[in-house]
VOVEX-409991 format. One record per atom (N, C-alpha, C, O, CB): x, y, z. Coordinates in steps of 0.2 Angstrom, whole numbers, padded with zeros to 4 digits, always signed. Glycine has a CB too. Layout:
! residues N
XYZ
...
! end
This chain:
! residues 232
+0004-0006+0000
+0000+0000+0000
+0004+0006+0000
+0009+0007+0004
-0005+0000+0006
+0003+0011-0005
+0007+0017-0005
+0005+0022+0000
+0000+0022+0002
+0007+0020-0012
+0010+0025+0003
+0009+0030+0008
+0011+0037+0006
+0008+0042+0007
+0013+0028+0014
+0017+0037+0002
+0020+0044+0000
+0023+0044-0007
+0026+0039-0008
+0025+0047+0005
+0021+0049-0011
+0023+0049-0018
+0028+0055-0019
+0026+0061-0017
+0017+0049-0023
+0034+0054-0022
+0038+0059-0024
+0036+0061-0031
+0036+0056-0036
+0046+0057-0024
+0034+0067-0033
+0033+0069-0040
+0039+0072-0043
+0041+0077-0041
+0027+0074-0040
+0042+0068-0048
+0048+0070-0051
+0046+0074-0057
+0048+0072-0063
+0052+0064-0053
+0043+0080-0056
+0042+0084-0062
+0041+0091-0059
+0042+0092-0053
+0035+0082-0066
+0038+0096-0063
+0037+0102-0061
+0031+0106-0064
+0028+0103-0068
+0044+0107-0063
+0030+0112-0062
+0024+0116-0065
+0017+0113-0064
+0016+0109-0059
+0025+0116-0072
+0013+0114-0068
+0006+0112-0068
+0005+0105-0067
+0001+0102-0064
+0002+0115-0074
+0010+0101-0071
+0009+0094-0071
+0010+0091-0064
+0006+0087-0061
+0015+0091-0075
+0015+0094-0060
+0016+0091-0053
+0011+0093-0049
+0009+0090-0044
+0023+0094-0051
+0008+0099-0050
+0002+0102-0045
-0004+0097-0046
-0007+0096-0041
+0001+0109-0047
-0006+0096-0052
-0011+0091-0053
-0011+0084-0050
-0015+0082-0048
-0013+0091-0061
-0005+0082-0051
-0003+0075-0048
-0004+0075-0041
-0007+0071-0038
+0004+0072-0050
-0001+0081-0038
-0001+0081-0030
-0009+0082-0028
-0010+0079-0023
+0003+0088-0028
-0013+0086-0031
-0020+0086-0029
-0023+0080-0030
-0027+0078-0025
-0023+0092-0034
-0022+0076-0035
-0025+0069-0035
-0023+0065-0030
-0027+0061-0027
-0024+0066-0042
-0016+0065-0029
-0013+0060-0023
-0017+0062-0017
-0018+0057-0013
-0006+0061-0023
-0017+0068-0015
-0020+0070-0009
-0027+0068-0008
-0030+0066-0003
-0019+0078-0008
-0031+0068-0014
-0038+0066-0014
-0038+0059-0012
-0043+0056-0009
-0041+0068-0020
-0033+0055-0014
-0033+0048-0013
-0030+0046-0006
-0029+0040-0004
-0029+0044-0018
-0028+0051-0002
-0025+0050+0005
-0018+0049+0005
-0015+0047+0010
-0029+0045+0008
-0014+0051+0000
-0007+0050-0001
-0004+0056+0001
-0006+0062-0001
-0005+0047-0008
+0002+0055+0004
+0006+0061+0006
+0010+0062-0001
+0012+0058-0005
+0011+0060+0012
+0013+0069-0002
+0016+0070-0008
+0022+0075-0006
+0022+0078-0001
+0012+0073-0013
+0027+0074-0010
+0033+0079-0010
+0035+0079-0018
+0033+0075-0022
+0039+0076-0006
+0039+0084-0019
+0041+0085-0026
+0049+0087-0026
+0052+0087-0021
+0037+0091-0029
+0051+0089-0032
+0058+0091-0033
+0058+0097-0037
+0054+0099-0040
+0062+0085-0037
+0064+0100-0037
+0065+0106-0041
+0072+0107-0043
+0077+0104-0040
+0062+0112-0038
+0074+0111-0048
+0081+0113-0050
+0082+0119-0046
+0078+0123-0043
+0081+0114-0058
+0088+0122-0047
+0090+0128-0044
+0087+0134-0046
+0086+0139-0043
+0098+0129-0044
+0084+0133-0053
+0081+0139-0056
+0073+0139-0054
+0070+0144-0055
+0081+0138-0064
+0071+0133-0051
+0064+0133-0049
+0063+0133-0042
+0057+0130-0039
+0061+0126-0052
+0067+0136-0038
+0066+0136-0031
+0060+0139-0028
+0057+0137-0023
+0072+0139-0027
+0057+0144-0032
+0051+0148-0030
+0046+0146-0035
+0041+0150-0036
+0053+0155-0030
+0046+0141-0039
+0041+0139-0044
+0034+0137-0040
+0034+0136-0034
+0043+0133-0048
+0029+0138-0044
+0022+0136-0042
+0022+0130-0038
+0019+0129-0033
+0017+0137-0047
+0025+0124-0042
+0024+0118-0039
+0027+0117-0032
+0025+0113-0028
+0026+0112-0044
+0033+0120-0031
+0036+0120-0025
+0032+0124-0019
+0032+0121-0014
+0043+0124-0026
+0029+0129-0021
+0025+0133-0016
+0019+0129-0015
+0017+0128-0009
+0023+0140-0019
+0016+0126-0020
+0009+0123-0019
+0010+0116-0015
+0006+0115-0011
+0006+0122-0025
+0015+0112-0017
+0016+0106-0014
+0019+0106-0007
+0017+0102-0002
+0020+0101-0018
+0023+0111-0006
+0026+0112+0001
+0032+0109+0002
+0037+0112+0005
+0021+0110+0006
+0033+0102+0001
+0039+0099+0003
+0043+0097-0004
+0040+0094-0008
+0038+0092+0007
+0049+0100-0005
+0052+0099-0011
+0060+0098-0010
+0063+0102-0005
+0051+0105-0016
+0063+0094-0014
+0070+0093-0013
+0074+0096-0020
+0072+0095-0025
+0072+0086-0013
+0079+0100-0019
+0083+0103-0024
+0087+0097-0027
+0091+0094-0024
+0087+0109-0022
+0086+0096-0034
+0090+0091-0037
+0097+0093-0039
+0102+0089-0039
+0086+0088-0043
+0098+0099-0042
+0104+0101-0045
+0103+0108-0048
+0099+0112-0047
+0107+0096-0049
+0107+0109-0053
+0107+0115-0057
+0101+0116-0061
+0097+0112-0062
+0113+0115-0061
+0101+0122-0065
+0095+0123-0069
+0094+0119-0075
+0089+0118-0077
+0096+0131-0071
+0100+0116-0078
+0099+0112-0084
+0096+0105-0082
+0097+0102-0076
+0106+0110-0086
+0091+0103-0086
+0087+0097-0084
+0092+0091-0083
+0091+0086-0079
+0083+0095-0090
+0098+0091-0087
+0102+0085-0086
+0105+0085-0079
+0108+0080-0076
+0108+0086-0091
+0105+0091-0075
+0108+0091-0068
+0102+0090-0063
+0104+0090-0057
+0112+0098-0068
+0096+0090-0065
+0091+0090-0061
+0085+0085-0062
+0085+0079-0060
+0088+0097-0060
+0080+0087-0067
+0075+0083-0068
+0076+0076-0072
+0072+0072-0072
+0070+0087-0072
+0082+0076-0075
+0084+0070-0078
+0090+0066-0074
+0092+0061-0077
+0087+0072-0085
+0091+0068-0069
+0097+0065-0064
+0094+0060-0060
+0091+0061-0055
+0100+0071-0060
+0094+0054-0063
+0091+0048-0059
+0093+0047-0052
+0089+0046-0048
+0092+0042-0064
+0100+0047-0051
+0103+0046-0044
+0100+0051-0040
+0098+0050-0034
+0110+0046-0045
+0100+0058-0042
+0097+0063-0038
+0090+0062-0036
+0088+0063-0030
+0098+0070-0041
+0086+0060-0041
+0079+0058-0039
+0078+0053-0034
+0074+0053-0030
+0075+0057-0046
+0082+0048-0035
+0081+0042-0030
+0083+0044-0023
+0080+0043-0018
+0085+0036-0032
+0089+0048-0023
+0091+0051-0016
+0085+0055-0013
+0084+0055-0007
+0097+0055-0017
+0082+0059-0018
+0077+0064-0015
+0071+0060-0012
+0068+0061-0007
+0074+0068-0021
+0069+0054-0016
+0064+0050-0013
+0065+0047-0007
+0061+0047-0002
+0062+0044-0018
+0071+0045-0006
+0074+0042+0001
+0073+0047+0006
+0072+0046+0012
+0081+0039+0000
+0076+0053+0004
+0076+0059+0009
+0069+0061+0012
+0068+0062+0018
+0079+0065+0006
+0064+0061+0008
+0057+0063+0010
+0053+0057+0013
+0048+0058+0015
+0053+0066+0004
+0056+0051+0012
+0052+0045+0014
+0047+0042+0010
+0042+0039+0012
+0049+0046+0021
+0048+0044+0003
+0043+0041-0002
+0044+0034-0003
+0049+0031-0003
+0043+0045-0008
+0038+0030-0005
+0039+0024-0007
+0037+0023-0014
+0037+0017-0017
+0035+0019-0002
+0035+0028-0017
+0034+0028-0024
+0036+0034-0028
+0036+0040-0025
+0026+0027-0025
+0037+0034-0034
+0039+0040-0038
+0034+0041-0044
+0033+0036-0048
+0046+0040-0041
+0031+0046-0045
+0027+0048-0051
+0031+0053-0055
+0033+0058-0053
+0020+0051-0049
+0032+0051-0062
+0037+0055-0066
+0033+0060-0070
+0036+0064-0073
+0040+0050-0071
+0026+0060-0069
+0023+0065-0073
+0024+0064-0081
+0023+0058-0083
+0025+0072-0072
+0025+0069-0085
+0026+0068-0092
+0033+0071-0094
+0035+0076-0091
+0020+0071-0096
+0036+0068-0099
+0042+0070-0101
+0048+0068-0096
+0047+0064-0092
+0042+0078-0102
+0053+0071-0097
+0059+0070-0092
+0060+0062-0092
+0062+0059-0097
+0058+0073-0085
+0060+0059-0086
+0061+0052-0085
+0055+0047-0086
+0056+0041-0085
+0065+0051-0079
+0050+0050-0088
+0044+0046-0088
+0044+0040-0093
+0040+0035-0092
+0038+0050-0090
+0048+0041-0098
+0048+0035-0103
+0055+0032-0104
+0057+0030-0109
+0046+0038-0110
+0059+0033-0098
+0066+0030-0098
+0066+0023-0094
+0065+0023-0088
+0070+0035-0094
+0067+0018-0098
+0067+0011-0094
+0072+0011-0089
+0072+0007-0084
+0067+0006-0100
+0078+0014-0090
+0083+0014-0086
+0081+0017-0079
+0083+0014-0074
+0090+0018-0088
+0077+0022-0079
+0075+0025-0073
+0070+0020-0069
+0071+0020-0063
+0071+0031-0075
+0066+0017-0073
+0061+0012-0070
+0065+0006-0066
+0064+0004-0061
+0056+0009-0075
+0070+0004-0070
+0074-0002-0067
+0078+0001-0061
+0079-0003-0056
+0079-0004-0072
+0081+0007-0061
+0084+0010-0055
+0080+0011-0049
+0082+0009-0044
+0087+0017-0057
+0073+0012-0050
+0069+0013-0045
+0067+0006-0042
+0067+0005-0036
+0062+0016-0047
+0067+0001-0046
+0066-0006-0044
+0071-0008-0040
+0070-0011-0034
+0065-0011-0050
+0077-0007-0042
+0083-0009-0038
+0084-0005-0031
+0086-0008-0026
+0090-0007-0042
+0081+0001-0031
+0081+0005-0025
+0075+0003-0020
+0074+0006-0015
+0081+0012-0026
+0071-0002-0023
+0065-0004-0019
+0059+0001-0019
+0055+0002-0014
+0067-0005-0012
+0059+0006-0024
+0054+0011-0025
+0049+0009-0030
+0051+0005-0035
+0057+0018-0026
+0043+0011-0030
+0038+0009-0035
+0037+0015-0040
+0037+0021-0038
+0031+0008-0031
+0037+0013-0046
+0037+0017-0052
+0029+0018-0054
+0026+0012-0055
+0041+0015-0058
+0026+0023-0054
+0019+0024-0055
+0019+0025-0063
+0019+0031-0066
+0016+0030-0052
+0018+0020-0067
+0019+0020-0074
+0020+0013-0076
+0019+0008-0073
+0024+0024-0076
+0021+0012-0083
+0022+0005-0086
+0029+0002-0083
+0033+0005-0081
+0022+0006-0093
+0029-0004-0085
+0035-0008-0083
+0041-0006-0088
+0039-0003-0094
+0034-0016-0084
+0047-0007-0086
+0053-0005-0091
+0052-0009-0098
+0053-0006-0103
+0059-0007-0087
+0050-0015-0098
+0050-0019-0104
+0044-0016-0108
+0045-0016-0115
+0049-0026-0103
+0039-0014-0105
+0033-0011-0109
+0036-0005-0112
+0034-0003-0118
+0027-0010-0105
+0039+0000-0109
+0042+0006-0112
+0046+0004-0117
+0046+0008-0123
+0046+0010-0106
+0051-0001-0117
+0055-0002-0122
+0052-0005-0128
+0054-0003-0134
+0060-0008-0120
+0046-0008-0127
+0043-0011-0133
+0038-0006-0137
+0038-0006-0143
+0038-0017-0131
+0035-0001-0133
+0031+0003-0136
+0032+0011-0135
+0029+0015-0137
+0024+0002-0134
+0038+0012-0132
+0040+0019-0131
+0042+0022-0137
+0042+0028-0138
+0046+0019-0126
+0045+0019-0142
+0047+0022-0148
+0042+0021-0154
+0038+0016-0154
+0054+0018-0151
+0041+0025-0158
+0036+0025-0164
+0037+0019-0168
+0032+0016-0170
+0037+0031-0168
+0043+0017-0170
+0044+0012-0175
+0043+0005-0171
+0039+0001-0174
+0051+0012-0178
+0045+0004-0165
+0044-0002-0161
+0037-0003-0159
+0034-0008-0159
+0049-0002-0155
+0033+0003-0158
+0026+0003-0156
+0022+0000-0162
+0017-0003-0161
+0024+0009-0154
+0024+0003-0168
+0021+0001-0174
+0022-0007-0175
+0017-0010-0177
+0023+0005-0180
+0028-0009-0174
+0029-0016-0175
+0025-0021-0170
+0022-0026-0172
+0036-0018-0174
+0024-0018-0164
+0021-0022-0159
+0013-0022-0161
+0010-0027-0160
+0021-0018-0152
+0011-0016-0163
+0004-0016-0165
+0002-0021-0171
-0003-0025-0171
+0002-0009-0167
+0007-0021-0176
+0006-0025-0182
+0006-0033-0180
+0002-0037-0182
+0011-0024-0187
+0011-0035-0175
+0011-0041-0173
+0005-0044-0169
+0003-0050-0169
+0017-0042-0168
+0001-0039-0166
-0005-0041-0163
-0011-0040-0168
-0017-0041-0165
-0006-0036-0157
-0010-0039-0174
-0016-0039-0179
-0019-0032-0179
-0025-0032-0182
-0020-0044-0177
-0016-0027-0176
-0019-0020-0176
-0018-0017-0183
-0012-0017-0184
-0017-0016-0170
-0022-0014-0186
-0021-0011-0193
-0016-0005-0192
-0017-0001-0187
-0027-0009-0196
-0011-0004-0196
-0007+0001-0195
-0006+0005-0202
-0008+0002-0207
+0000-0001-0193
-0004+0011-0202
-0004+0015-0208
+0002+0012-0212
+0008+0011-0209
-0003+0022-0207
+0002+0011-0219
+0007+0009-0223
+0013+0013-0222
+0013+0019-0222
+0005+0008-0230
+0019+0010-0222
+0025+0014-0222
+0031+0010-0220
+0031+0004-0221
+0025+0020-0216
+0037+0013-0218
+0043+0009-0216
+0041+0005-0210
+0038+0006-0206
+0048+0014-0215
+0045-0001-0210
+0044-0006-0205
+0049-0004-0199
+0048-0007-0194
+0046-0013-0208
+0054+0000-0200
+0059+0002-0195
+0061+0009-0197
+0059+0012-0202
+0065-0003-0195
+0065+0012-0192
+0068+0019-0193
+0072+0019-0199
+0075+0014-0202
+0072+0021-0187
+0073+0025-0202
+0077+0026-0208
+0081+0032-0207
+0079+0037-0204
+0072+0027-0215
+0087+0032-0210
+0092+0037-0209
+0094+0040-0216
+0097+0046-0216
+0098+0035-0205
+0094+0036-0221
+0096+0038-0228
+0090+0042-0232
+0085+0039-0233
+0099+0032-0232
+0091+0048-0233
+0086+0052-0237
+0084+0049-0244
+0078+0049-0246
+0088+0059-0239
+0089+0046-0247
+0088+0042-0253
+0083+0036-0252
+0079+0035-0256
+0094+0040-0257
+0084+0033-0247
+0080+0027-0245
+0073+0029-0244
+0068+0026-0245
+0083+0023-0239
+0072+0035-0240
+0066+0038-0239
+0062+0039-0245
+0056+0038-0246
+0066+0044-0234
+0065+0043-0250
+0062+0045-0256
+0060+0039-0260
+0055+0039-0263
+0067+0049-0260
+0064+0033-0260
+0062+0027-0264
+0056+0024-0261
+0052+0022-0265
+0068+0022-0264
+0055+0024-0254
+0049+0022-0251
+0043+0026-0253
+0038+0024-0254
+0050+0022-0243
+0044+0033-0253
+0039+0037-0254
+0036+0037-0261
+0030+0037-0262
+0041+0045-0253
+0041+0035-0266
+0038+0035-0273
+0034+0029-0274
+0030+0029-0279
+0045+0034-0277
+0034+0024-0270
+0029+0018-0270
+0023+0019-0266
+0019+0014-0265
+0033+0012-0268
+0022+0025-0263
+0016+0026-0259
+0012+0031-0262
+0014+0035-0266
+0018+0028-0252
+0005+0031-0260
+0001+0036-0262
+0001+0042-0257
+0001+0042-0251
-0007+0034-0261
+0002+0048-0260
+0003+0054-0257
-0003+0057-0254
-0009+0055-0256
+0006+0060-0261
-0003+0061-0248
+0002+0063-0245
+0006+0059-0240
+0003+0054-0238
+0001+0070-0241
+0012+0060-0239
+0016+0056-0234
+0019+0060-0228
+0021+0066-0229
+0022+0052-0238
+0019+0057-0223
+0021+0061-0217
+0028+0057-0214
+0028+0051-0214
+0016+0060-0211
+0033+0061-0214
+0039+0059-0211
+0040+0062-0204
+0040+0068-0203
+0045+0061-0215
+0041+0057-0199
+0041+0059-0192
+0048+0056-0189
+0049+0050-0190
+0035+0057-0188
+0051+0060-0185
+0057+0058-0181
+0055+0053-0176
+0049+0053-0173
+0061+0064-0178
+0059+0048-0174
+0058+0044-0169
+0057+0047-0162
+0053+0045-0158
+0064+0038-0169
+0061+0052-0161
+0061+0056-0155
+0060+0063-0157
+0061+0065-0162
+0067+0055-0150
+0059+0067-0152
+0059+0075-0153
+0053+0078-0149
+0054+0082-0145
+0058+0076-0160
+0047+0075-0150
+0041+0077-0146
+0038+0084-0149
+0042+0088-0152
+0043+0078-0139
+0032+0085-0148
+0029+0091-0150
+0029+0092-0157
+0028+0098-0159
+0032+0096-0146
+0029+0087-0161
+0029+0088-0169
+0036+0090-0171
+0037+0091-0177
+0024+0093-0170
+0041+0090-0167
+0048+0092-0170
+0050+0086-0174
+0050+0081-0172
+0053+0093-0164
+0053+0088-0180
+0056+0083-0185
+0050+0080-0189
+0051+0075-0192
+0059+0078-0181
+0044+0083-0188
+0038+0080-0192
+0038+0084-0199
+0037+0090-0199
+0032+0081-0188
+0039+0080-0204
+0039+0083-0211
+0033+0081-0215
+0031+0075-0215
+0045+0082-0214
+0029+0086-0218
+0024+0084-0222
+0025+0087-0229
+0023+0092-0231
+0017+0087-0220
+0027+0082-0234
+0028+0084-0241
+0022+0086-0244
+0016+0085-0242
+0031+0079-0245
+0022+0090-0250
+0017+0092-0254
+0012+0086-0256
+0014+0081-0257
+0019+0097-0259
+0006+0088-0257
+0001+0083-0259
+0003+0080-0266
+0002+0074-0267
-0006+0086-0259
+0005+0084-0271
+0005+0082-0278
+0012+0080-0280
+0017+0084-0278
+0003+0088-0282
+0013+0075-0284
+0019+0073-0287
+0024+0070-0281
+0022+0070-0275
+0023+0079-0289
+0030+0067-0283
+0034+0064-0279
+0039+0070-0276
+0042+0073-0280
+0038+0059-0282
+0039+0070-0269
+0043+0076-0267
+0051+0074-0268
+0053+0069-0269
+0042+0076-0259
+0055+0080-0269
+0062+0079-0269
+0065+0079-0263
+0061+0078-0258
+0065+0086-0273
+0071+0079-0262
+0075+0078-0256
+0072+0084-0251
+0074+0090-0252
+0082+0078-0256
+0068+0083-0246
+0066+0088-0242
+0072+0092-0238
+0076+0088-0235
+0061+0085-0237
+0072+0098-0239
+0078+0102-0236
+0079+0100-0228
+0084+0101-0226
+0078+0109-0237
+0073+0099-0225
+0074+0098-0218
+0075+0091-0216
+0076+0089-0210
+0067+0100-0215
+0076+0086-0221
+0077+0079-0219
+0084+0078-0215
+0085+0074-0211
+0078+0075-0225
+0089+0083-0217
+0095+0082-0214
+0096+0086-0207
+0101+0086-0204
+0101+0084-0218
+0090+0089-0205
+0090+0093-0199
+0085+0091-0194
+0082+0096-0191
+0089+0101-0201
+0084+0085-0193
+0080+0083-0188
+0083+0084-0181
+0089+0086-0181
+0078+0075-0188
+0078+0085-0176
+0081+0087-0170
+0087+0083-0167
+0087+0077-0168
+0076+0087-0165
+0091+0086-0163
+0097+0082-0160
+0094+0076-0156
+0090+0077-0152
+0101+0087-0156
+0097+0070-0157
+0094+0065-0154
+0088+0061-0157
+0086+0056-0154
+0093+0067-0147
+0086+0064-0162
+0080+0061-0165
+0081+0054-0168
+0077+0050-0168
+0077+0066-0171
+0087+0053-0170
+0089+0046-0173
+0085+0045-0179
+0084+0049-0183
+0088+0041-0167
+0083+0038-0180
+0080+0036-0186
+0072+0039-0186
+0069+0040-0181
+0080+0029-0186
+0070+0040-0192
+0063+0042-0193
+0059+0037-0197
+0061+0036-0202
+0063+0049-0196
+0053+0035-0194
+0049+0031-0198
+0045+0035-0203
+0042+0040-0201
+0044+0026-0194
+0044+0032-0209
+0039+0036-0214
+0033+0032-0214
+0033+0026-0214
+0043+0037-0221
+0027+0036-0216
+0021+0033-0216
+0016+0037-0220
+0017+0043-0221
+0018+0031-0210
+0011+0034-0223
+0006+0037-0226
+0003+0043-0222
+0000+0041-0217
+0000+0032-0229
+0003+0049-0225
+0000+0054-0221
-0008+0054-0221
-0011+0052-0226
+0002+0061-0224
-0011+0056-0215
-0018+0056-0215
-0020+0063-0213
-0020+0065-0207
-0020+0051-0209
-0021+0067-0218
-0023+0074-0217
-0030+0075-0216
-0033+0078-0221
-0020+0078-0223
-0033+0073-0211
-0040+0073-0209
-0041+0080-0206
-0037+0084-0204
-0042+0068-0205
-0048+0081-0205
-0050+0088-0202
-0049+0088-0194
-0049+0093-0191
-0057+0089-0204
-0047+0082-0191
-0047+0082-0184
-0041+0078-0182
-0039+0074-0186
-0053+0079-0181
-0038+0080-0176
-0032+0076-0173
-0035+0071-0169
-0040+0072-0165
-0027+0081-0170
-0032+0065-0169
-0035+0059-0165
-0029+0056-0162
-0024+0055-0165
-0039+0054-0168
-0029+0055-0155
-0023+0051-0152
-0026+0045-0148
-0031+0046-0145
-0019+0056-0147
-0021+0040-0147
-0023+0035-0143
-0017+0033-0139
-0012+0033-0141
-0025+0028-0148
-0019+0032-0132
-0013+0029-0128
-0016+0023-0125
-0021+0022-0122
-0012+0035-0122
-0011+0018-0125
-0013+0011-0122
-0011+0011-0115
-0005+0013-0113
-0009+0005-0126
-0015+0009-0110
-0013+0009-0103
-0008+0004-0102
-0008-0002-0105
-0020+0008-0099
-0003+0005-0098
+0002+0000-0096
-0001-0003-0089
-0005-0002-0086
+0008+0004-0094
+0003-0009-0088
+0001-0013-0082
+0003-0009-0076
+0008-0005-0076
+0005-0020-0083
+0001-0011-0070
+0003-0009-0064
-0001-0002-0063
-0007-0002-0064
+0010-0008-0063
+0003+0003-0060
-0001+0009-0058
-0001+0014-0065
+0004+0015-0068
+0003+0013-0053
-0007+0016-0066
-0008+0021-0071
-0006+0028-0069
-0007+0030-0064
-0015+0021-0074
-0003+0032-0074
-0002+0039-0073
-0008+0043-0074
-0010+0043-0080
+0004+0041-0077
-0012+0045-0069
-0018+0048-0070
-0023+0043-0073
-0023+0037-0071
-0018+0054-0075
-0027+0045-0078
-0031+0040-0081
-0029+0038-0088
-0032+0033-0091
-0038+0043-0082
-0023+0041-0090
-0021+0039-0096
-0025+0042-0102
-0031+0044-0100
-0020+0032-0097
-0023+0043-0108
-0027+0045-0113
-0029+0039-0118
-0024+0037-0121
-0024+0051-0117
-0035+0037-0118
-0037+0032-0122
-0039+0034-0129
-0037+0031-0134
-0043+0028-0119
-0043+0040-0129
-0044+0043-0135
-0044+0050-0134
-0046+0053-0129
-0051+0040-0138
-0043+0054-0139
-0044+0062-0139
-0044+0064-0146
-0042+0061-0151
-0037+0065-0135
-0048+0070-0147
-0048+0073-0153
-0048+0081-0152
-0050+0083-0147
-0054+0070-0157
-0046+0084-0157
-0047+0091-0157
-0048+0094-0163
-0046+0091-0168
-0040+0094-0153
-0050+0101-0164
-0051+0104-0170
-0045+0105-0174
-0040+0106-0172
-0055+0110-0170
-0046+0103-0181
-0040+0104-0185
-0041+0110-0190
-0047+0112-0192
-0038+0098-0189
-0036+0112-0193
-0037+0118-0198
-0041+0116-0204
-0043+0120-0208
-0030+0120-0200
-0041+0109-0206
-0044+0107-0212
-0052+0106-0211
-0055+0104-0215
-0041+0101-0215
-0054+0107-0205
-0061+0105-0203
-0066+0111-0206
-0064+0117-0206
-0062+0105-0196
-0071+0109-0209
-0076+0113-0212
-0080+0117-0206
-0081+0123-0207
-0081+0110-0216
-0081+0114-0201
-0085+0117-0195
-0083+0114-0189
-0086+0116-0183
-0092+0116-0196
! end
């Protein structure tokens, strides 16, 4: 039975998690960087441990510092929020080794579906329909263009990592695109990018599959929002 949760995030995300935990009768604490000493989540939650410098690598991404903070406040579980270490299987395993509960999917689940290309392969293996495209990540622009020539346009090129649409390229609808000037400038750390048939519909739709164990919030099963192509 969980008693106290360390929230390894900041801002509105940390505040919302704290409010929910308290409604469930759980004690909470949080963390902050040197630049966030007076941030909203620090003030609202009340108990906070400074992890390190202003750079995320020195604070919110510092696994050893987060585990030390959890021990310091007497937490038996860590909620990662979103971003930062929330999809890092190494973080989950480090918590397991420290005897702390990770509120989220298992490490092997993150490894299997945490990446776009691997998640697509997993879905296909389960018989879930997937958009036609590359079976794995691609790094060679010429290879990407050869794939695109055999597909019906429009085509969407998306980086394996980046987030927020960074590295997402949408070639023109008509004809076969030439070497997209942005192909060689995907975000640092983006790595390989899977290509797939673009779906330029009037609304955005997202699906999140729930992981085993403790769910972060309710998870997002389905969502939609207005798009620029919508008539009304």
